[in-house]
PQR file of N, CA, C, O and H, with PARSE charges and radii, in Angstrom:
ATOM      1  N   MET A   1      59.332 225.424 152.658 -0.4000 1.5000
ATOM      2  CA  MET A   1      60.103 224.792 153.705 -0.0000 2.0000
ATOM      3  C   MET A   1      61.522 225.375 153.691  0.5500 1.7000
ATOM      4  O   MET A   1      62.132 225.526 152.633 -0.5500 1.4000
ATOM      5  N   LEU A   2      62.022 225.692 154.859 -0.4000 1.5000
ATOM      6  CA  LEU A   2      63.364 226.248 154.968 -0.0000 2.0000
ATOM      7  C   LEU A   2      64.422 225.175 154.792  0.5500 1.7000
ATOM      8  O   LEU A   2      64.221 224.014 155.151 -0.5500 1.4000
ATOM      9  H   LEU A   2      61.526 225.569 155.718  0.4000 1.0000
ATOM     10  N   GLN A   3      65.536 225.577 154.241 -0.4000 1.5000
ATOM     11  CA  GLN A   3      66.651 224.651 154.110 -0.0000 2.0000
ATOM     12  C   GLN A   3      67.919 225.306 154.636  0.5500 1.7000
ATOM     13  O   GLN A   3      68.133 226.508 154.473 -0.5500 1.4000
ATOM     14  H   GLN A   3      65.699 226.520 153.950  0.4000 1.0000
ATOM     15  N   SER A   4      68.735 224.511 155.255 -0.4000 1.5000
ATOM     16  CA  SER A   4      70.036 224.953 155.724 -0.0000 2.0000
ATOM     17  C   SER A   4      71.046 223.946 155.208  0.5500 1.7000
ATOM     18  O   SER A   4      71.138 222.832 155.724 -0.5500 1.4000
ATOM     19  H   SER A   4      68.562 223.535 155.388  0.4000 1.0000
ATOM     20  N   GLY A   5      71.799 224.330 154.199 -0.4000 1.5000
ATOM     21  CA  GLY A   5      72.706 223.372 153.578 -0.0000 2.0000
ATOM     22  C   GLY A   5      71.901 222.320 152.862  0.5500 1.7000
ATOM     23  O   GLY A   5      71.090 222.638 151.993 -0.5500 1.4000
ATOM     24  H   GLY A   5      71.725 225.235 153.779  0.4000 1.0000
ATOM     25  N   PHE A   6      72.113 221.074 153.214 -0.4000 1.5000
ATOM     26  CA  PHE A   6      71.390 219.974 152.575 -0.0000 2.0000
ATOM     27  C   PHE A   6      70.286 219.415 153.467  0.5500 1.7000
ATOM     28  O   PHE A   6      69.680 218.398 153.127 -0.5500 1.4000
ATOM     29  H   PHE A   6      72.772 220.815 153.921  0.4000 1.0000
ATOM     30  N   THR A   7      70.017 220.053 154.590 -0.4000 1.5000
ATOM     31  CA  THR A   7      69.048 219.545 155.547 -0.0000 2.0000
ATOM     32  C   THR A   7      67.856 220.493 155.627  0.5500 1.7000
ATOM     33  O   THR A   7      68.035 221.704 155.746 -0.5500 1.4000
ATOM     34  H   THR A   7      70.509 220.878 154.866  0.4000 1.0000
ATOM     35  N   THR A   8      66.645 219.953 155.562 -0.4000 1.5000
ATOM     36  CA  THR A   8      65.449 220.776 155.653 -0.0000 2.0000
ATOM     37  C   THR A   8      65.044 220.954 157.112  0.5500 1.7000
ATOM     38  O   THR A   8      65.517 220.240 157.997 -0.5500 1.4000
ATOM     39  H   THR A   8      66.499 218.969 155.464  0.4000 1.0000
ATOM     40  N   THR A   9      64.162 221.916 157.342 -0.4000 1.5000
ATOM     41  CA  THR A   9      63.639 222.142 158.683 -0.0000 2.0000
ATOM     42  C   THR A   9      62.918 220.901 159.193  0.5500 1.7000
ATOM     43  O   THR A   9      63.027 220.560 160.371 -0.5500 1.4000
ATOM     44  H   THR A   9      63.777 222.496 156.624  0.4000 1.0000
ATOM     45  N   ALA A  10      62.185 220.228 158.317 -0.4000 1.5000
ATOM     46  CA  ALA A  10      61.462 219.015 158.725 -0.0000 2.0000
ATOM     47  C   ALA A  10      62.432 217.951 159.235  0.5500 1.7000
ATOM     48  O   ALA A  10      62.128 217.247 160.197 -0.5500 1.4000
ATOM     49  H   ALA A  10      62.097 220.506 157.361  0.4000 1.0000
ATOM     50  N   GLU A  11      63.589 217.831 158.599 -0.4000 1.5000
ATOM     51  CA  GLU A  11      64.580 216.854 159.054 -0.0000 2.0000
ATOM     52  C   GLU A  11      65.126 217.225 160.431  0.5500 1.7000
ATOM     53  O   GLU A  11      65.326 216.353 161.277 -0.5500 1.4000
ATOM     54  H   GLU A  11      63.835 218.403 157.817  0.4000 1.0000
ATOM     55  N   TYR A  12      65.367 218.519 160.658 -0.4000 1.5000
ATOM     56  CA  TYR A  12      65.820 218.972 161.978 -0.0000 2.0000
ATOM     57  C   TYR A  12      64.760 218.660 163.029  0.5500 1.7000
ATOM     58  O   TYR A  12      65.084 218.199 164.124 -0.5500 1.4000
ATOM     59  H   TYR A  12      65.204 219.228 159.971  0.4000 1.0000
ATOM     60  N   GLN A  13      63.492 218.913 162.696 -0.4000 1.5000
ATOM     61  CA  GLN A  13      62.411 218.643 163.640 -0.0000 2.0000
ATOM     62  C   GLN A  13      62.328 217.166 163.973  0.5500 1.7000
ATOM     63  O   GLN A  13      62.126 216.808 165.134 -0.5500 1.4000
ATOM     64  H   GLN A  13      63.229 219.287 161.807  0.4000 1.0000
ATOM     65  N   LYS A  14      62.478 216.308 162.989 -0.4000 1.5000
ATOM     66  CA  LYS A  14      62.449 214.856 163.227 -0.0000 2.0000
ATOM     67  C   LYS A  14      63.594 214.450 164.149  0.5500 1.7000
ATOM     68  O   LYS A  14      63.404 213.638 165.055 -0.5500 1.4000
ATOM     69  H   LYS A  14      62.642 216.599 162.046  0.4000 1.0000
ATOM     70  N   ARG A  15      64.773 215.007 163.923 -0.4000 1.5000
ATOM     71  CA  ARG A  15      65.934 214.668 164.760 -0.0000 2.0000
ATOM     72  C   ARG A  15      65.726 215.115 166.198  0.5500 1.7000
ATOM     73  O   ARG A  15      66.017 214.368 167.132 -0.5500 1.4000
ATOM     74  H   ARG A  15      64.927 215.666 163.187  0.4000 1.0000
ATOM     75  N   LEU A  16      65.221 216.341 166.380 -0.4000 1.5000
ATOM     76  CA  LEU A  16      65.006 216.843 167.734 -0.0000 2.0000
ATOM     77  C   LEU A  16      63.922 216.042 168.459  0.5500 1.7000
ATOM     78  O   LEU A  16      64.065 215.743 169.644 -0.5500 1.4000
ATOM     79  H   LEU A  16      64.984 216.948 165.622  0.4000 1.0000
ATOM     80  N   GLN A  17      62.851 215.695 167.765 -0.4000 1.5000
ATOM     81  CA  GLN A  17      61.802 214.890 168.380 -0.0000 2.0000
ATOM     82  C   GLN A  17      62.332 213.500 168.725  0.5500 1.7000
ATOM     83  O   GLN A  17      61.926 212.915 169.729 -0.5500 1.4000
ATOM     84  H   GLN A  17      62.734 215.938 166.801  0.4000 1.0000
ATOM     85  N   ALA A  18      63.232 212.969 167.901 -0.4000 1.5000
ATOM     86  CA  ALA A  18      63.836 211.666 168.182 -0.0000 2.0000
ATOM     87  C   ALA A  18      64.654 211.708 169.473  0.5500 1.7000
ATOM     88  O   ALA A  18      64.673 210.733 170.223 -0.5500 1.4000
ATOM     89  H   ALA A  18      63.561 213.444 167.085  0.4000 1.0000
ATOM     90  N   VAL A  19      65.320 212.815 169.734 -0.4000 1.5000
ATOM     91  CA  VAL A  19      66.084 212.960 170.982 -0.0000 2.0000
ATOM     92  C   VAL A  19      65.137 212.888 172.177  0.5500 1.7000
ATOM     93  O   VAL A  19      65.434 212.233 173.177 -0.5500 1.4000
ATOM     94  H   VAL A  19      65.305 213.608 169.124  0.4000 1.0000
ATOM     95  N   ILE A  20      64.000 213.564 172.065 -0.4000 1.5000
ATOM     96  CA  ILE A  20      63.012 213.515 173.151 -0.0000 2.0000
ATOM     97  C   ILE A  20      62.508 212.091 173.348  0.5500 1.7000
ATOM     98  O   ILE A  20      62.402 211.624 174.482 -0.5500 1.4000
ATOM     99  H   ILE A  20      63.759 214.096 171.253  0.4000 1.0000
ATOM    100  N   HIS A  21      62.198 211.400 172.259 -0.4000 1.5000
ATOM    101  CA  HIS A  21      61.722 210.009 172.362 -0.0000 2.0000
ATOM    102  C   HIS A  21      62.772 209.092 172.986  0.5500 1.7000
ATOM    103  O   HIS A  21      62.432 208.212 173.777 -0.5500 1.4000
ATOM    104  H   HIS A  21      62.285 211.779 171.338  0.4000 1.0000
ATOM    105  N   ARG A  22      64.039 209.287 172.639 -0.4000 1.5000
ATOM    106  CA  ARG A  22      65.106 208.464 173.240 -0.0000 2.0000
ATOM    107  C   ARG A  22      65.204 208.719 174.734  0.5500 1.7000
ATOM    108  O   ARG A  22      65.430 207.799 175.520 -0.5500 1.4000
ATOM    109  H   ARG A  22      64.316 210.001 171.996  0.4000 1.0000
ATOM    110  N   GLY A  23      65.031 209.976 175.117 -0.4000 1.5000
ATOM    111  CA  GLY A  23      65.049 210.310 176.542 -0.0000 2.0000
ATOM    112  C   GLY A  23      63.929 209.624 177.297  0.5500 1.7000
ATOM    113  O   GLY A  23      64.117 209.163 178.422 -0.5500 1.4000
ATOM    114  H   GLY A  23      64.848 210.724 174.478  0.4000 1.0000
ATOM    115  N   ILE A  24      62.761 209.559 176.673 -0.4000 1.5000
ATOM    116  CA  ILE A  24      61.617 208.877 177.304 -0.0000 2.0000
ATOM    117  C   ILE A  24      61.879 207.375 177.397  0.5500 1.7000
ATOM    118  O   ILE A  24      61.673 206.770 178.449 -0.5500 1.4000
ATOM    119  H   ILE A  24      62.608 209.934 175.758  0.4000 1.0000
ATOM    120  N   ARG A  25      62.337 206.771 176.287 -0.4000 1.5000
ATOM    121  CA  ARG A  25      62.597 205.324 176.282 -0.0000 2.0000
ATOM    122  C   ARG A  25      63.670 204.931 177.288  0.5500 1.7000
ATOM    123  O   ARG A  25      63.593 203.870 177.907 -0.5500 1.4000
ATOM    124  H   ARG A  25      62.504 207.262 175.432  0.4000 1.0000
ATOM    125  N   SER A  26      64.671 205.792 177.446 -0.4000 1.5000
ATOM    126  CA  SER A  26      65.769 205.449 178.354 -0.0000 2.0000
ATOM    127  C   SER A  26      65.452 205.777 179.809  0.5500 1.7000
ATOM    128  O   SER A  26      66.231 205.452 180.705 -0.5500 1.4000
ATOM    129  H   SER A  26      64.734 206.654 176.943  0.4000 1.0000
ATOM    130  N   GLY A  27      64.308 206.421 180.046 -0.4000 1.5000
ATOM    131  CA  GLY A  27      63.920 206.736 181.417 -0.0000 2.0000
ATOM    132  C   GLY A  27      64.447 208.065 181.911  0.5500 1.7000
ATOM    133  O   GLY A  27      64.242 208.408 183.076 -0.5500 1.4000
ATOM    134  H   GLY A  27      63.675 206.686 179.319  0.4000 1.0000
ATOM    135  N   LEU A  28      65.119 208.824 181.062 -0.4000 1.5000
ATOM    136  CA  LEU A  28      65.629 210.131 181.470 -0.0000 2.0000
ATOM    137  C   LEU A  28      64.521 211.186 181.521  0.5500 1.7000
ATOM    138  O   LEU A  28      64.636 212.188 182.226 -0.5500 1.4000
ATOM    139  H   LEU A  28      65.285 208.546 180.117  0.4000 1.0000
ATOM    140  N   CYS A  29      63.458 210.948 180.773 -0.4000 1.5000
ATOM    141  CA  CYS A  29      62.314 211.863 180.731 -0.0000 2.0000
ATOM    142  C   CYS A  29      61.057 211.081 181.077  0.5500 1.7000
ATOM    143  O   CYS A  29      60.975 209.874 180.848 -0.5500 1.4000
ATOM    144  H   CYS A  29      63.364 210.134 180.200  0.4000 1.0000
ATOM    145  N   LYS A  30      60.083 211.783 181.630 -0.4000 1.5000
ATOM    146  CA  LYS A  30      58.804 211.151 181.949 -0.0000 2.0000
ATOM    147  C   LYS A  30      58.038 210.853 180.666  0.5500 1.7000
ATOM    148  O   LYS A  30      58.264 211.492 179.638 -0.5500 1.4000
ATOM    149  H   LYS A  30      60.149 212.764 181.816  0.4000 1.0000
ATOM    150  N   GLN A  31      57.142 209.893 180.729 -0.4000 1.5000
ATOM    151  CA  GLN A  31      56.337 209.490 179.578 -0.0000 2.0000
ATOM    152  C   GLN A  31      55.535 210.666 179.018  0.5500 1.7000
ATOM    153  O   GLN A  31      55.334 210.766 177.808 -0.5500 1.4000
ATOM    154  H   GLN A  31      56.959 209.374 181.564  0.4000 1.0000
ATOM    155  N   GLU A  32      55.078 211.557 179.905 -0.4000 1.5000
ATOM    156  CA  GLU A  32      54.251 212.688 179.477 -0.0000 2.0000
ATOM    157  C   GLU A  32      55.094 213.932 179.159  0.5500 1.7000
ATOM    158  O   GLU A  32      54.586 215.051 179.216 -0.5500 1.4000
ATOM    159  H   GLU A  32      55.241 211.476 180.889  0.4000 1.0000
ATOM    160  N   HIS A  33      56.362 213.745 178.829 -0.4000 1.5000
ATOM    161  CA  HIS A  33      57.268 214.852 178.496 -0.0000 2.0000
ATOM    162  C   HIS A  33      56.730 215.647 177.313  0.5500 1.7000
ATOM    163  O   HIS A  33      56.062 215.099 176.436 -0.5500 1.4000
ATOM    164  H   HIS A  33      56.775 212.836 178.783  0.4000 1.0000
ATOM    165  N   LYS A  34      57.027 216.934 177.297 -0.4000 1.5000
ATOM    166  CA  LYS A  34      56.573 217.806 176.210 -0.0000 2.0000
ATOM    167  C   LYS A  34      57.119 217.338 174.864  0.5500 1.7000
ATOM    168  O   LYS A  34      58.198 216.753 174.777 -0.5500 1.4000
ATOM    169  H   LYS A  34      57.570 217.379 178.010  0.4000 1.0000
ATOM    170  N   THR A  35      56.350 217.611 173.830 -0.4000 1.5000
ATOM    171  CA  THR A  35      56.822 217.345 172.471 -0.0000 2.0000
ATOM    172  C   THR A  35      57.605 218.555 171.978  0.5500 1.7000
ATOM    173  O   THR A  35      57.582 219.617 172.600 -0.5500 1.4000
ATOM    174  H   THR A  35      55.473 218.086 173.901  0.4000 1.0000
ATOM    175  N   LEU A  36      58.281 218.388 170.881 -0.4000 1.5000
ATOM    176  CA  LEU A  36      59.013 219.504 170.276 -0.0000 2.0000
ATOM    177  C   LEU A  36      58.050 220.634 169.945  0.5500 1.7000
ATOM    178  O   LEU A  36      58.375 221.805 170.142 -0.5500 1.4000
ATOM    179  H   LEU A  36      58.300 217.525 170.376  0.4000 1.0000
ATOM    180  N   GLU A  37      56.875 220.295 169.447 -0.4000 1.5000
ATOM    181  CA  GLU A  37      55.877 221.315 169.114 -0.0000 2.0000
ATOM    182  C   GLU A  37      55.465 222.108 170.358  0.5500 1.7000
ATOM    183  O   GLU A  37      55.269 223.321 170.285 -0.5500 1.4000
ATOM    184  H   GLU A  37      56.610 219.344 169.287  0.4000 1.0000
ATOM    185  N   ASP A  38      55.334 221.421 171.498 -0.4000 1.5000
ATOM    186  CA  ASP A  38      55.006 222.104 172.753 -0.0000 2.0000
ATOM    187  C   ASP A  38      56.087 223.111 173.125  0.5500 1.7000
ATOM    188  O   ASP A  38      55.781 224.235 173.522 -0.5500 1.4000
ATOM    189  H   ASP A  38      55.493 220.435 171.557  0.4000 1.0000
ATOM    190  N   PHE A  39      57.356 222.710 172.998 -0.4000 1.5000
ATOM    191  CA  PHE A  39      58.462 223.607 173.313 -0.0000 2.0000
ATOM    192  C   PHE A  39      58.446 224.844 172.414  0.5500 1.7000
ATOM    193  O   PHE A  39      58.648 225.963 172.885 -0.5500 1.4000
ATOM    194  H   PHE A  39      57.605 221.797 172.676  0.4000 1.0000
ATOM    195  N   VAL A  40      58.207 224.638 171.133 -0.4000 1.5000
ATOM    196  CA  VAL A  40      58.181 225.749 170.181 -0.0000 2.0000
ATOM    197  C   VAL A  40      57.018 226.686 170.492  0.5500 1.7000
ATOM    198  O   VAL A  40      57.189 227.905 170.513 -0.5500 1.4000
ATOM    199  H   VAL A  40      58.043 223.729 170.751  0.4000 1.0000
ATOM    200  N   ASN A  41      55.840 226.120 170.731 -0.4000 1.5000
ATOM    201  CA  ASN A  41      54.674 226.949 171.037 -0.0000 2.0000
ATOM    202  C   ASN A  41      54.854 227.725 172.335  0.5500 1.7000
ATOM    203  O   ASN A  41      54.477 228.894 172.417 -0.5500 1.4000
ATOM    204  H   ASN A  41      55.702 225.130 170.714  0.4000 1.0000
ATOM    205  N   ASP A  42      55.425 227.085 173.349 -0.4000 1.5000
ATOM    206  CA  ASP A  42      55.683 227.777 174.618 -0.0000 2.0000
ATOM    207  C   ASP A  42      56.653 228.946 174.413  0.5500 1.7000
ATOM    208  O   ASP A  42      56.464 230.025 174.974 -0.5500 1.4000
ATOM    209  H   ASP A  42      55.731 226.135 173.283  0.4000 1.0000
ATOM    210  N   GLY A  43      57.682 228.720 173.612 -0.4000 1.5000
ATOM    211  CA  GLY A  43      58.642 229.785 173.327 -0.0000 2.0000
ATOM    212  C   GLY A  43      58.006 230.938 172.578  0.5500 1.7000
ATOM    213  O   GLY A  43      58.275 232.102 172.874 -0.5500 1.4000
ATOM    214  H   GLY A  43      57.836 227.844 173.156  0.4000 1.0000
ATOM    215  N   ASP A  44      57.159 230.617 171.603 -0.4000 1.5000
ATOM    216  CA  ASP A  44      56.448 231.663 170.859 -0.0000 2.0000
ATOM    217  C   ASP A  44      55.555 232.477 171.783  0.5500 1.7000
ATOM    218  O   ASP A  44      55.539 233.706 171.718 -0.5500 1.4000
ATOM    219  H   ASP A  44      56.940 229.671 171.363  0.4000 1.0000
ATOM    220  N   ASP A  45      54.813 231.790 172.642 -0.4000 1.5000
ATOM    221  CA  ASP A  45      53.914 232.472 173.580 -0.0000 2.0000
ATOM    222  C   ASP A  45      54.695 233.386 174.518  0.5500 1.7000
ATOM    223  O   ASP A  45      54.282 234.516 174.780 -0.5500 1.4000
ATOM    224  H   ASP A  45      54.826 230.791 172.695  0.4000 1.0000
ATOM    225  N   LYS A  46      55.818 232.897 175.020 -0.4000 1.5000
ATOM    226  CA  LYS A  46      56.617 233.687 175.953 -0.0000 2.0000
ATOM    227  C   LYS A  46      57.189 234.930 175.264  0.5500 1.7000
ATOM    228  O   LYS A  46      57.171 236.022 175.832 -0.5500 1.4000
ATOM    229  H   LYS A  46      56.153 231.979 174.808  0.4000 1.0000
ATOM    230  N   LEU A  47      57.689 234.761 174.051 -0.4000 1.5000
ATOM    231  CA  LEU A  47      58.222 235.910 173.307 -0.0000 2.0000
ATOM    232  C   LEU A  47      57.116 236.928 173.048  0.5500 1.7000
ATOM    233  O   LEU A  47      57.312 238.120 173.284 -0.5500 1.4000
ATOM    234  H   LEU A  47      57.703 233.874 173.590  0.4000 1.0000
ATOM    235  N   PHE A  48      55.956 236.478 172.568 -0.4000 1.5000
ATOM    236  CA  PHE A  48      54.865 237.389 172.262 -0.0000 2.0000
ATOM    237  C   PHE A  48      54.413 238.142 173.512  0.5500 1.7000
ATOM    238  O   PHE A  48      54.165 239.346 173.452 -0.5500 1.4000
ATOM    239  H   PHE A  48      55.797 235.510 172.377  0.4000 1.0000
ATOM    240  N   THR A  49      54.306 237.446 174.639 -0.4000 1.5000
ATOM    241  CA  THR A  49      53.924 238.093 175.894 -0.0000 2.0000
ATOM    242  C   THR A  49      54.954 239.127 176.302  0.5500 1.7000
ATOM    243  O   THR A  49      54.594 240.224 176.728 -0.5500 1.4000
ATOM    244  H   THR A  49      54.508 236.468 174.688  0.4000 1.0000
ATOM    245  N   ASN A  50      56.229 238.795 176.178 -0.4000 1.5000
ATOM    246  CA  ASN A  50      57.285 239.750 176.527 -0.0000 2.0000
ATOM    247  C   ASN A  50      57.232 240.994 175.643  0.5500 1.7000
ATOM    248  O   ASN A  50      57.436 242.110 176.121 -0.5500 1.4000
ATOM    249  H   ASN A  50      56.521 237.904 175.832  0.4000 1.0000
ATOM    250  N   VAL A  51      56.960 240.799 174.362 -0.4000 1.5000
ATOM    251  CA  VAL A  51      56.876 241.933 173.446 -0.0000 2.0000
ATOM    252  C   VAL A  51      55.684 242.814 173.810  0.5500 1.7000
ATOM    253  O   VAL A  51      55.797 244.039 173.822 -0.5500 1.4000
ATOM    254  H   VAL A  51      56.794 239.893 173.974  0.4000 1.0000
ATOM    255  N   LEU A  52      54.539 242.192 174.107 -0.4000 1.5000
ATOM    256  CA  LEU A  52      53.337 242.966 174.425 -0.0000 2.0000
ATOM    257  C   LEU A  52      53.480 243.801 175.687  0.5500 1.7000
ATOM    258  O   LEU A  52      52.990 244.929 175.741 -0.5500 1.4000
ATOM    259  H   LEU A  52      54.447 241.196 174.097  0.4000 1.0000
ATOM    260  N   TYR A  53      54.143 243.263 176.699 -0.4000 1.5000
ATOM    261  CA  TYR A  53      54.184 243.933 177.994 -0.0000 2.0000
ATOM    262  C   TYR A  53      55.465 244.711 178.256  0.5500 1.7000
ATOM    263  O   TYR A  53      55.593 245.350 179.300 -0.5500 1.4000
ATOM    264  H   TYR A  53      54.541 242.347 176.655  0.4000 1.0000
ATOM    265  N   ASN A  54      56.412 244.669 177.329 -0.4000 1.5000
ATOM    266  CA  ASN A  54      57.634 245.467 177.455 -0.0000 2.0000
ATOM    267  C   ASN A  54      57.585 246.527 176.370  0.5500 1.7000
ATOM    268  O   ASN A  54      57.912 246.256 175.214 -0.5500 1.4000
ATOM    269  H   ASN A  54      56.308 244.150 176.481  0.4000 1.0000
ATOM    270  N   LYS A  55      57.178 247.729 176.737 -0.4000 1.5000
ATOM    271  CA  LYS A  55      56.977 248.807 175.769 -0.0000 2.0000
ATOM    272  C   LYS A  55      58.268 249.262 175.104  0.5500 1.7000
ATOM    273  O   LYS A  55      58.216 250.050 174.160 -0.5500 1.4000
ATOM    274  H   LYS A  55      56.913 247.949 177.676  0.4000 1.0000
ATOM    275  N   GLN A  56      59.423 248.795 175.564 -0.4000 1.5000
ATOM    276  CA  GLN A  56      60.696 249.159 174.955 -0.0000 2.0000
ATOM    277  C   GLN A  56      61.319 247.994 174.188  0.5500 1.7000
ATOM    278  O   GLN A  56      62.473 248.072 173.767 -0.5500 1.4000
ATOM    279  H   GLN A  56      59.465 248.155 176.332  0.4000 1.0000
ATOM    280  N   HIS A  57      60.562 246.922 174.009 -0.4000 1.5000
ATOM    281  CA  HIS A  57      61.071 245.753 173.284 -0.0000 2.0000
ATOM    282  C   HIS A  57      61.281 246.121 171.822  0.5500 1.7000
ATOM    283  O   HIS A  57      60.419 246.757 171.215 -0.5500 1.4000
ATOM    284  H   HIS A  57      59.624 246.859 174.352  0.4000 1.0000
ATOM    285  N   VAL A  58      62.413 245.731 171.251 -0.4000 1.5000
ATOM    286  CA  VAL A  58      62.757 246.118 169.887 -0.0000 2.0000
ATOM    287  C   VAL A  58      61.807 245.539 168.845  0.5500 1.7000
ATOM    288  O   VAL A  58      61.708 246.086 167.746 -0.5500 1.4000
ATOM    289  H   VAL A  58      63.113 245.215 171.744  0.4000 1.0000
ATOM    290  N   VAL A  59      61.109 244.454 169.152 -0.4000 1.5000
ATOM    291  CA  VAL A  59      60.215 243.817 168.198 -0.0000 2.0000
ATOM    292  C   VAL A  59      58.822 244.454 168.225  0.5500 1.7000
ATOM    293  O   VAL A  59      58.028 244.220 167.314 -0.5500 1.4000
ATOM    294  H   VAL A  59      61.189 244.009 170.045  0.4000 1.0000
ATOM    295  N   LEU A  60      58.513 245.246 169.239 -0.4000 1.5000
ATOM    296  CA  LEU A  60      57.183 245.827 169.400 -0.0000 2.0000
ATOM    297  C   LEU A  60      56.744 246.608 168.167  0.5500 1.7000
ATOM    298  O   LEU A  60      55.573 246.548 167.790 -0.5500 1.4000
ATOM    299  H   LEU A  60      59.158 245.436 169.980  0.4000 1.0000
ATOM    300  N   ILE A  61      57.641 247.327 167.542 -0.4000 1.5000
ATOM    301  CA  ILE A  61      57.254 248.159 166.387 -0.0000 2.0000
ATOM    302  C   ILE A  61      56.845 247.324 165.180  0.5500 1.7000
ATOM    303  O   ILE A  61      56.276 247.865 164.232 -0.5500 1.4000
ATOM    304  H   ILE A  61      58.592 247.376 167.848  0.4000 1.0000
ATOM    305  N   LEU A  62      57.119 246.020 165.189 -0.4000 1.5000
ATOM    306  CA  LEU A  62      56.752 245.150 164.076 -0.0000 2.0000
ATOM    307  C   LEU A  62      55.316 244.643 164.177  0.5500 1.7000
ATOM    308  O   LEU A  62      54.787 244.096 163.210 -0.5500 1.4000
ATOM    309  H   LEU A  62      57.581 245.581 165.959  0.4000 1.0000
ATOM    310  N   LEU A  63      54.678 244.819 165.340 -0.4000 1.5000
ATOM    311  CA  LEU A  63      53.310 244.348 165.521 -0.0000 2.0000
ATOM    312  C   LEU A  63      52.331 245.279 164.813  0.5500 1.7000
ATOM    313  O   LEU A  63      52.556 246.488 164.765 -0.5500 1.4000
ATOM    314  H   LEU A  63      55.109 245.264 166.126  0.4000 1.0000
ATOM    315  N   PRO A  64      51.254 244.733 164.266 -0.5600 1.5000
ATOM    316  CA  PRO A  64      50.250 245.570 163.617  0.2800 2.0000
ATOM    317  C   PRO A  64      49.659 246.578 164.600  0.5500 1.7000
ATOM    318  O   PRO A  64      49.336 246.233 165.737 -0.5500 1.4000
ATOM    319  N   GLY A  65      49.524 247.804 164.158 -0.4000 1.5000
ATOM    320  CA  GLY A  65      48.945 248.846 165.005 -0.0000 2.0000
ATOM    321  C   GLY A  65      49.934 249.487 165.956  0.5500 1.7000
ATOM    322  O   GLY A  65      49.579 250.443 166.646 -0.5500 1.4000
ATOM    323  H   GLY A  65      49.786 248.084 163.234  0.4000 1.0000
ATOM    324  N   ALA A  66      51.150 249.001 166.017 -0.4000 1.5000
ATOM    325  CA  ALA A  66      52.149 249.572 166.906 -0.0000 2.0000
ATOM    326  C   ALA A  66      52.786 250.789 166.247  0.5500 1.7000
ATOM    327  O   ALA A  66      52.951 250.843 165.028 -0.5500 1.4000
ATOM    328  H   ALA A  66      51.438 248.225 165.457  0.4000 1.0000
ATOM    329  N   THR A  67      53.136 251.749 167.070 -0.4000 1.5000
ATOM    330  CA  THR A  67      53.835 252.934 166.562 -0.0000 2.0000
ATOM    331  C   THR A  67      55.140 253.077 167.315  0.5500 1.7000
ATOM    332  O   THR A  67      55.375 252.382 168.304 -0.5500 1.4000
ATOM    333  H   THR A  67      53.002 251.705 168.060  0.4000 1.0000
ATOM    334  N   GLU A  68      55.969 253.959 166.858 -0.4000 1.5000
ATOM    335  CA  GLU A  68      57.262 254.153 167.510 -0.0000 2.0000
ATOM    336  C   GLU A  68      57.120 254.921 168.816  0.5500 1.7000
ATOM    337  O   GLU A  68      58.091 255.023 169.567 -0.5500 1.4000
ATOM    338  H   GLU A  68      55.778 254.523 166.055  0.4000 1.0000
ATOM    339  N   ASN A  69      55.928 255.471 169.115 -0.4000 1.5000
ATOM    340  CA  ASN A  69      55.714 256.219 170.346 -0.0000 2.0000
ATOM    341  C   ASN A  69      55.435 255.332 171.543  0.5500 1.7000
ATOM    342  O   ASN A  69      55.339 255.827 172.666 -0.5500 1.4000
ATOM    343  H   ASN A  69      55.140 255.389 168.505  0.4000 1.0000
ATOM    344  N   HIS A  70      55.301 254.018 171.326 -0.4000 1.5000
ATOM    345  CA  HIS A  70      55.018 253.110 172.452 -0.0000 2.0000
ATOM    346  C   HIS A  70      56.174 253.123 173.341  0.5500 1.7000
ATOM    347  O   HIS A  70      56.176 252.436 174.362 -0.5500 1.4000
ATOM    348  H   HIS A  70      55.379 253.616 170.414  0.4000 1.0000
TER
END
């Protein structure tokens, strides 16, 4: 588990999810609002798609089977 100072990643995740829950309870967000995990997964998917389809993306060379000639 990652730590930043005295706070773990799990604690950050709990705090961020609590913000989403407060938004739902207060009516600022819809009941079916995305969870923190949904936001993270969507971001991962978007980054991976961008890397795959942008042959000049700096992260492309880190993928298995990728070469610098892409």
